[in-house]
N, C-alpha and C positions, 0 to 999 in steps of 0.2 A: 416325800424322799418315794417310792412309782413302789410299787405291790414287789415281792419277792430281793428285791437290794441290799434287802437285811443278811441274807444267800449268798451275793455274792453274784446275782444274775444283771444283768444286762437292763435296765432299763428300755426298756418301749419307747421312750418320746428321744433315749438319746436317739435309737434306726432309723433308716427309712420304709416305707411299707414296702410287702416283700411283692418280688415280682407278679408278673402278668397271670394264671394259670395259662394263660388255651395259648401260651407261648412256644410256635413248630420250635421242635424239636430237634436235627438234619441227622438223617442217623444214612450218610450217603454215603460213599468214598472221601474217605479225606487223602493228607497230602504224605501219611503211613503207607496207603491204601496206591499213590505212584511213584515215594519208595521203591516198594520191594517191584514191579513190576519199572522197576526200571535198574533196577540192581547193580548201579557204579559201584565201584572201586572200593571207593571211602565208606559203604553201607556192609558188601560181600568183611571185609576190615571191622567192622566194630562186632555184628553180628558172624564169625568169630571167635571174638575175643570174651562176647560175651559167655559164648558154647563154652569155651573154655574155662567159665570163673565158677566158681567154687561152689556158690549159690545158686546157680542155676543148673546145673550139670544136668538134676536126678527131672526138671523140668524143662529139656530142652524138646522131648513128643507134643506138650500141651501148648510154645514157642511158632504160630503159623509165622507165614515171610511180614506176614505181612505186623504185628504185632512187634517183629523186633525192630520196623520199620519206626512203628508207633516209641519203642522206647527212644531209638534215633533219636528221632524229625526230637526229641522231648528234651535231649542233651544236645542239639544241634542250636533251638532256641532258647537256652543257660536255663532249664531250670531241674536239674539232671548231670551237676557233674560227679559225682564218687559214688558204684551202687555199695552198696553194704547184708549182711544174711537178713534171714526172711526173719519178718515179725509172728507172722500166722498164717497158717495153710488149711484153706479150704477144700468145700465142692464147685465153686465158680469161683472163686481168684484167690489170683497169694498176691501179700502184704509183707514189699520190702523198708527195708530201712536207706533213708540215702543223704548223702550229700551234696544242697541247692546249692544256686547262686552264694546265701551270705547268712545260711538256715540246714540245718537236716527235717525233713520231708520225706514220709511215703509213700508211697509209688502205690502203690493197688491192680494186682492185671489178673483180671477176669480173663475167662476160662475162656474159648470158643465154642469149647468141647463141653461145653460144664452139663453134668449127669444133670439134674436140679431144671431143666431146661425149660419144661410142661407148665413148669410152679412159675419160671421167673414167668411168659406168659402171663400167664393169671393174676399177676398185679398187673402187667401192661396191659391187657386189655379191659377195654373202659372209661380206664383216662383215657381225656381227650390232647391230650400231650401227643400220644398216640397212634391215633387212628388213621384209619389205612394200611398197619404198618406190619411188610409180609412176613412171613411164615419161617423163611432161611438164620441157622439156629445165628449167623455171622446176623445180620438182623436186631435179630430179639439181643443177643451180649449185646452190639455198639445199642446202641438201645439204651439198655440197663446201665454204660455206664451215662448215659450226656444224667440219665434220669436220677443217676442220683448226683451229677453235681450239680443240676439243680437244684437240687432239695435241698442239697451243702448250703447254696445262696441262701433259698429262699426260706429256711431254720435261723440261718447267725442273722436275717435281712430280722423276725419273728423276736430275736431274744433269744436264741436258747442256745445252750453251752456244744456247739460238736466242733472237730477235726473243718477248719478252714479252706475249703478246696486253693487248688493253685490251679493247677491246670489238666486238660484233659487228646489226647488226643486216642480217637478210639476204641479199644478197652483198658486203655489205661487212663489211670485218675492219679493223676502230684497230687496231694492235702501231709495239712499240715500237721508233722509228727506229736503225736501225744506219748510222753515218754521221759525215761532217764540218763544220765547215761551209760545206767545197768541195767537199760530193755524197756520195752512196754510200756505202757502203765500198765496196773491190774482190773484185769475186769471188777464190778461188783460184785461180785459171786462170790468174785476169790481176796477181798478183803475185809478184816475184823473194823463192822462196822458202830464207829462210839453214841455214834446221836444219832439213833436210826432218824428220830423225833421232825430234825431239820432234814437229813435227808430227801425222808419219803414228802417234805416239804418245796423242794426243789425241786422233785419227780413230778410231782401231780402241776410244776409247776410248768412246768419243760413242757406239758405236756397238757396242758391246756392253751399254752402257745404253736406252740407248731394244729391245734384241732383251732387256733380261728386265725388266723396264721393256712386254715383250707388242709390242713398235708395231718396224719395217723402213721406211724412210723411206720406201726403190720408187725412188729417182729419185736413189739419192748421186752423185754427181760432182764433180770439183771448180769445178764452176759450179754447184750447191748449198749453195756454204762461201763465206765472206765472211771472210776478214779486218776485226775492229776495232779499229782504231786507237790511239782510248783506252784500251784496255778488254791493249791486248796478244794477243789470243784472237780464237779459228775459230769463227763463226757456224752454227749450219746455218741452213736456210731455205730457206723452199718443201718446207714437212710438211701438205701440201696431199689427197697421195697419199696417206701416209702408211699403213699396214694392220697388222690387229693378227695374229696368229702366229697363227690357226686362218685368216686367208683361206689359199680354194685357192690356191693365188701366190704363198702371201708367202715360199716356198721359192727362186722361179723366184729373185722382185722379188732377195729378198739375197744371193740368187748372183751376181747384177750387180752389184748392190750392190760387191761384195766386188771384181766382177773390176772394176770400175772407178777404185774406190779403187786398192786394188795397182793396177794397170797405171798411174795415174799420180806414181801414191812410184815406179813401178817407174824412171818417164820422169826419175826426180828421183835417178838413182842411184842407190838404194835398190834389197839385194839382197832385197823376196816376195812370196807369191804370193800368187793370193787363195783357195787349200787353208789356207793359214797362221792366214788375216786368219780365215775362211771359223769354223776351229777354233779359235783362239780368243776372236768373237765370240760362239759359241752352247757356252758353258763358262762359268764353268755353264747352263747349261737353264732358260728362265724359270720364276719361281721362280711353282706358279696360283694360291698366298696372296695376291701383291699384283696382280691380275687383277680 
């Protein structure tokens, strides 16, 4: 049995190798930009319906025409059939509950005028996938959306439980909905952990698999992990800021992740240290042939 399978993790032997770390990520104009420029009657009617919807009314000021066009394109392509209410709101993005073609999905809409725009640039600069990225806010946010899609795909290929990415269009990402009929899944910091030791071993295994696949979460804590009640599994979320091991600040980000995770489980009564966690995560070293 593969390491970690006793915790409900995916066996690495059953998944494809991670994607090429040096893949080019296109941040040029998308079909949504072209639709917004064309502004045909059907799109205008869709935009008015969305603007009038109760769950979007308070957010009109942060959605430009191309964002509405991105939603329109995702609806046309069958990835989204109906929108529900908001699951979360933040400085970077809002996440909405929606109905896909055959299941519930989460629709993450990144704000073009993100308030932490400069911090987003810090995570993008030094990532080989985004060399030569322009300094405009639009370019940075579109790159960030593509980056989260690529990071989610790599994490899943490495055997880490994250939301399944489904589709992206401009600054909108459609992914698997993690939650119940009563609402979104609870974050680790919001629930009582009956077996902290098992949860810790799952978390450190996730971190090591990410590292072995050439990725570091970069903002990992009890607030970026949710508990999937249906599967009884921990799920890592918010991988937009995850960086490759080649990022100039990757070691700093990894040490911070270890400090946050070890600190949380220490408060749950475990005798764990950030140094021990760091040693576990980085052993063995990432395999260059898998990046």
